[in-house]
C-alpha positions in Angstrom: 172.3 3.1 30.2 172.8 5.6 28.1 174.0 8.7 29.7 171.4 11.8 31.1 168.5 9.2 31.5 170.1 7.1 34.2 168.4 3.9 34.7 165.5 4.0 32.2 167.6 4.6 29.0 169.6 2.1 27.0 168.5 -0.2 24.0 166.3 -3.2 23.7 162.8 -3.2 24.2 161.2 -3.0 27.6 162.0 -6.0 28.9 165.5 -6.1 28.6 165.4 -1.9 29.9 163.7 -3.7 32.8 166.3 -6.5 33.6 169.2 -4.3 32.7 167.4 -1.8 35.1 167.1 -5.2 37.7 170.8 -6.1 37.6 172.1 -2.4 38.2 169.5 -2.5 41.4 171.5 -5.6 42.9 175.3 -3.8 42.3 173.9 -0.8 43.7 172.3 -2.3 47.0 175.2 -4.9 48.0 177.5 -2.1 47.2 175.1 0.4 49.7 175.4 -2.1 52.3 171.1 -3.0 51.8 172.5 -6.5 51.0 175.2 -8.1 52.8 176.5 -10.9 55.6 174.1 -8.6 58.2 170.9 -8.2 55.4 170.9 -11.3 54.0 167.3 -10.6 52.2 165.6 -7.9 50.8 163.0 -6.5 48.3 163.4 -4.2 45.8 160.7 -2.1 43.3 161.3 -0.7 40.4 160.1 3.0 40.2 160.4 3.5 37.3 159.0 0.3 36.1 155.7 1.1 38.4 155.3 4.5 36.9 155.1 2.5 33.3 152.9 0.1 34.1 150.4 2.7 35.0 151.0 4.8 32.4 150.3 2.0 29.5 146.7 1.3 31.2 145.9 4.5 31.5 146.9 5.6 27.8 145.3 1.2 26.3 141.9 2.0 27.4 141.4 5.8 26.6 142.8 4.1 23.0 139.5 2.9 23.1 137.7 4.8 24.9 135.0 7.6 24.0 136.3 11.0 25.2 135.0 11.9 28.0 134.0 8.3 29.9 134.7 8.5 33.2 136.9 5.7 33.7 138.7 5.2 36.9 141.8 2.1 37.2 141.3 0.8 40.6 144.1 -0.5 42.2 143.6 -4.1 44.0 145.4 -2.6 47.3 146.0 -7.3 48.4 148.1 -7.5 45.0 150.2 -4.8 47.7 149.7 -3.7 50.7 152.1 -1.2 51.4 151.7 2.2 51.7 154.1 3.8 49.5 153.3 1.6 46.7 149.0 2.6 46.6 150.5 6.3 47.3 152.9 5.5 44.0 150.1 4.3 42.2 147.8 7.6 43.0 150.2 9.7 42.2 150.0 8.2 38.6 146.3 8.2 38.1 145.2 4.8 40.1 142.8 4.7 42.3 142.2 1.9 45.1 139.7 -1.3 45.1 139.7 -2.7 48.8 138.7 -5.6 50.8 138.8 -5.5 54.2 139.0 -2.5 57.0 142.2 -3.0 56.9 142.7 -2.4 53.1 140.7 0.9 53.1 142.9 2.5 56.1 145.8 1.9 53.6 144.6 3.5 51.1 143.5 6.5 53.0 146.5 6.9 55.0 148.5 6.7 50.7 145.9 9.7 50.3 143.3 7.6 47.9 141.0 10.1 47.8 136.8 8.0 48.7 135.3 8.5 45.2 139.1 6.9 44.2 138.3 4.2 45.9 135.9 1.0 45.8 135.0 -1.1 48.5 134.4 -5.2 46.9 134.6 -7.8 49.8 132.8 -11.5 50.0 132.6 -10.9 54.1 130.8 -6.7 54.8 129.7 -5.9 58.4 127.4 -3.8 58.9 130.1 -1.5 60.4 132.6 -1.7 57.1 129.3 -0.7 54.9 128.6 1.9 57.5 131.9 3.7 57.7 131.9 3.5 53.6 128.6 4.9 53.2 130.0 8.4 55.6 132.9 8.3 54.0 131.8 8.0 49.9 133.2 4.8 49.6 132.1 2.6 45.8 130.6 -0.1 47.0 129.3 -3.3 45.6 126.9 -5.7 47.6 127.6 -9.2 47.1 125.4 -10.7 48.1 120.8 -10.4 48.6 121.9 -10.5 52.7 124.1 -7.3 52.1 122.0 -5.7 50.0 119.1 -5.5 52.6 122.3 -4.2 55.1 122.6 -1.3 52.6 119.1 -1.3 52.6 119.1 -0.4 56.3 122.1 2.3 55.8 120.5 4.4 53.0 117.3 4.0 55.4 119.3 6.6 57.2 120.4 9.2 55.1 121.7 10.2 51.8 124.9 8.9 50.9 127.7 10.2 48.2 128.6 6.1 47.7 128.4 4.7 43.9 126.4 2.1 44.6 125.9 -1.6 42.6 125.6 -5.2 42.8 129.1 -7.8 41.9 127.1 -10.8 39.8 129.2 -14.0 38.3 128.4 -15.1 35.2 129.3 -18.4 35.3 131.1 -18.8 32.8 133.7 -21.1 33.7 137.5 -21.4 35.2 140.8 -20.7 33.9 144.6 -22.9 34.9 144.1 -22.0 38.2 141.0 -23.4 40.2 141.3 -21.7 43.2 141.8 -18.5 40.9 138.7 -18.5 39.2 136.1 -16.7 40.7 133.5 -17.3 37.7 132.9 -20.6 38.1 129.5 -22.1 38.9 130.5 -22.6 42.8 132.1 -19.8 42.9 131.4 -17.6 46.3 131.2 -14.4 45.6 128.7 -12.2 43.2 125.4 -13.2 42.5 125.1 -16.5 40.7 123.6 -15.3 37.5 122.7 -18.8 36.0 121.4 -20.0 39.1 117.3 -20.7 39.2 115.5 -16.6 39.6 119.0 -15.2 40.0 118.4 -12.7 36.7 115.5 -12.5 37.9 116.3 -11.0 41.3 118.8 -8.8 40.6 116.9 -6.7 37.8 114.0 -6.5 40.1 116.8 -5.1 42.7 117.8 -2.2 40.3 114.2 -1.3 39.8 113.2 -1.8 43.8 116.1 1.4 44.0 117.5 3.6 42.1 120.7 4.8 44.0 121.7 1.0 42.6 124.2 3.3 39.7 126.9 0.6 39.2 127.1 -3.3 37.7 130.4 -5.3 39.1 132.3 -8.6 38.1 135.5 -10.1 38.0 135.8 -13.4 36.0 139.4 -13.6 38.0 143.1 -14.1 37.4 146.3 -15.9 37.5 145.5 -18.3 34.2 142.4 -16.6 32.7 143.0 -16.4 29.2 141.8 -12.6 27.7 138.8 -14.3 25.6 137.3 -15.5 29.3 137.6 -12.4 30.7 136.1 -11.0 27.8 133.6 -13.3 28.5 132.8 -12.3 31.6 132.6 -8.1 30.8 130.2 -9.6 27.5 127.5 -11.4 30.0 127.7 -8.1 32.8 127.5 -5.1 29.7 124.3 -7.1 28.6 122.9 -7.8 32.0 123.2 -3.5 32.6 121.6 -3.3 28.5 118.6 -5.3 30.8 118.6 -4.0 33.4 118.6 -0.3 31.8 115.7 -0.9 29.3 113.6 -2.4 31.5 113.8 0.5 33.5 113.1 2.8 30.6 115.9 4.9 31.6 120.1 4.4 32.1 119.7 3.5 35.5 122.7 1.4 35.1 125.7 4.3 34.2 128.5 2.2 35.5 130.4 -1.1 35.0 132.8 -2.1 37.3 134.3 -5.1 35.2 137.1 -6.5 37.4 140.7 -6.8 36.7 143.1 -10.2 36.5 145.1 -9.6 33.3 147.3 -12.5 33.5 151.1 -11.9 34.1 153.5 -13.5 32.4 156.7 -15.9 34.4 158.4 -17.1 31.5 160.5 -14.0 30.7 161.4 -10.0 31.5 158.6 -9.0 28.3 155.2 -8.1 28.7 152.8 -10.4 27.4 148.9 -9.5 27.5 150.0 -6.8 27.7 146.8 -4.0 29.0 146.5 -2.6 25.6 146.4 -6.4 24.1 142.8 -6.6 26.9 141.4 -3.4 25.4 141.4 -3.9 22.4 140.2 -8.1 23.0 137.4 -6.2 25.0 136.7 -3.4 21.8 136.2 -6.3 19.5 134.1 -8.6 22.3 132.4 -5.8 23.7 132.3 -2.2 21.4 129.1 -0.7 23.1 131.7 -0.7 26.7 132.9 1.9 24.9 131.1 4.5 23.2 130.5 6.6 26.4 127.4 5.1 27.3 129.2 3.6 30.5 131.6 4.8 33.2 134.1 2.3 33.9 135.9 0.5 36.0 139.0 -1.9 36.7 140.2 -3.4 39.8 144.0 -4.4 38.3 146.3 -5.5 41.0 149.4 -8.0 39.7 149.8 -6.7 36.7 150.5 -3.4 37.7 153.0 -4.5 40.2 154.6 -8.1 39.7 156.8 -7.7 36.3 158.6 -4.8 38.7 159.9 -6.4 42.3 162.5 -9.0 43.4 163.3 -11.0 46.3 167.0 -10.7 46.8 168.3 -13.3 49.4 171.9 -14.2 50.1 173.4 -17.6 49.9 174.1 -19.1 53.5 175.3 -22.4 52.2 176.3 -24.2 48.9 175.7 -28.2 49.6 174.9 -31.3 47.7 172.9 -34.2 48.5 172.4 -36.7 46.0 174.3 -35.8 43.5 172.7 -32.2 43.0 174.0 -29.1 44.3 171.6 -27.2 46.8 171.9 -23.6 47.2 169.7 -22.3 50.6 169.3 -19.2 50.6 167.5 -16.5 52.9 164.4 -16.7 50.5 161.5 -19.3 51.3 157.9 -19.8 52.4 158.1 -17.4 54.1 158.3 -15.0 51.1 157.1 -17.0 48.3 154.1 -19.5 50.1 152.6 -19.3 46.9 155.4 -21.1 45.1 156.5 -23.4 47.6 153.3 -25.0 48.7 151.4 -24.8 45.1 154.9 -25.0 42.2 153.2 -25.9 39.1 151.1 -22.8 39.0 153.3 -20.1 40.6 157.2 -21.4 39.3 159.2 -18.2 39.4 162.5 -17.8 37.6 165.7 -17.8 39.3 168.8 -14.6 39.0 171.8 -15.7 40.0 174.6 -13.0 41.0 177.8 -12.8 42.5 178.4 -12.0 45.5 179.2 -7.6 44.8 175.9 -8.0 42.6 177.2 -8.8 39.7 175.6 -11.2 37.0 177.0 -14.6 38.2 179.0 -16.6 35.4 180.2 -19.5 34.1 177.6 -22.0 32.7 174.7 -23.8 34.0 174.1 -26.3 36.6 171.2 -27.8 37.3 170.4 -27.2 41.3 167.9 -26.5 43.9 167.2 -23.3 45.2 166.6 -23.9 48.9 164.5 -21.1 51.8 165.8 -20.9 55.1 162.6 -23.0 56.7 162.1 -26.1 58.6 160.9 -28.6 56.2 161.6 -29.7 53.0 159.4 -28.7 50.8 161.0 -25.4 51.6 162.1 -24.3 47.6 162.1 -21.7 44.9 163.3 -23.8 42.7 164.1 -27.2 41.7 166.8 -28.7 39.4 167.1 -25.1 37.6 169.8 -24.6 35.3 171.3 -21.3 36.7 175.8 -20.7 37.0 176.5 -22.9 39.9 175.1 -20.3 43.3 177.8 -20.4 45.9 178.2 -19.5 49.1 178.0 -15.6 49.7 176.0 -15.1 46.6 172.7 -13.9 45.3 169.8 -15.5 44.4 166.8 -13.4 42.9 163.9 -14.3 43.1 161.7 -12.3 40.2 159.0 -10.9 39.1 157.6 -11.2 42.8 156.6 -7.3 42.8 153.3 -8.3 43.8 151.6 -10.9 46.4 155.1 -11.6 47.4 157.5 -9.7 49.7 154.3 -8.1 51.3 152.8 -11.0 52.3 154.6 -12.9 54.3 153.9 -16.3 56.2 155.6 -15.9 59.2 156.9 -19.8 59.2 159.6 -20.2 61.8 158.6 -16.9 63.4 161.7 -15.9 60.1 161.2 -11.8 59.9 159.5 -9.4 56.9 162.4 -8.5 55.0 163.0 -4.8 54.6 161.6 -3.3 51.0 163.0 -1.0 49.4 161.8 1.1 45.8 164.5 1.8 43.6 165.2 4.3 41.4 167.8 6.0 38.1 169.9 9.2 39.1 169.5 11.8 36.1 173.2 11.6 36.9 173.8 8.0 36.6 173.9 5.4 40.0 170.5 4.6 42.3 168.8 5.6 44.1 167.0 3.7 47.3 164.1 4.7 49.1 163.1 2.3 51.9 158.7 1.1 51.6 159.6 -0.9 54.7 161.8 -1.5 57.3 163.1 -5.2 57.7 160.8 -6.9 61.0 162.7 -6.9 64.1 163.1 -9.8 66.7 161.3 -7.7 69.1 158.8 -7.2 67.2 158.2 -10.4 66.9 158.1 -11.5 69.7 155.7 -8.9 70.7 153.5 -9.9 67.3 153.9 -13.3 69.3 152.4 -12.2 72.6 155.3 -11.4 74.9 153.5 -8.9 76.4 150.9 -11.8 77.5 153.8 -14.1 78.9 152.4 -15.8 82.4 148.9 -15.0 80.6 148.4 -19.4 81.0 150.1 -20.2 83.6 148.5 -17.0 85.8 144.7 -18.5 84.5 146.0 -21.7 85.7 146.5 -20.8 88.8 143.8 -18.5 89.7 141.9 -21.8 89.2 141.4 -22.3 85.9 141.4 -26.4 84.9 140.7 -28.5 81.7 137.8 -30.8 83.5 136.1 -27.0 85.1 
């Protein structure tokens, strides 16, 4: 590392610097006691990397957008529902896209103002809609029935909320079906190619002058840039049609969603936000000429590469001649990877007991988690320096949708999450994002205060046959 810049300096490209910061953070976490025999798993977030991603997103769209065009980049809170993360991104100029009362509460706790917040969900209740309209949060109605609810609320009084409709351009899916939101039968939005649907959307706008936004989201991981751009182009064409028939610029803002895929194969970022902005500029040039404000809703691509789950190797054993490292990171923190390893493979980095990158020849081995089922595996047949008892295995690129989405298999505790950044004079500073869950908290969440509820009910005369 170069002097005076802490962990953000050093030779090499962005990926190499990111890897160097991670290695230094793991070593520091061991030295400072954040990892060890008594703390066997932790989530680490690279604050410098997150700031760099936010800056790259803003710069990518500024480079292709006409000066003065209003652009709101709204972080998809579902990617990391942690208040300090949302607050950090807010201070880096990123708003919030929320999809539940809980996520809206997190965004408000982080200090994100209503005018920089967007509510998207396919199942909004009347109370959720009323809260959003009262606060002035932007709302994208998902379907005709929801729009009827918005109609009723708008009839009660005016709202500062920008309002729009989410549409599904039905252009097809990517390599991960569960994350493809623009298929023919997707549950999201108004399916534009269904009979009569496009005309219904146009009429909905013509009948409601307060509908000024149009939203579509093609998908997430596994969606190629060309398909993402096609979805945006379809949305843009619909906005143009609505405005032409209205005889004015009624739709003034296009919410193009997020979904930029993440490279889970290396430390290099590909595709980049700049790559996507260029593809969009080529496919939909009118999107950036200043006629429309823009909203984006990126999540995974802002955070994934800046997080790691680091777990202690509790035991090193062998089965069938293959080494197996049994760690404390498994299905509870990497649920998607364990249940769908083909779609969600994770890179594993090996560290020794001092937190230094493990040296030695690669050995084909399995990296297992702590849960009591055979499939709880982070990696199978992976070539790594051989992990021994007391070493550490780091699941990389887990800054989004991993340690912030705990799966309480075997009542395994949620790990602590710490952000890290380089000190100006050298070394690593940590800040607690979330405390580790305690055993008492696990008992409380499992109904510990109501331990006798069912036996008391039976004692009051309840029975299976009554």
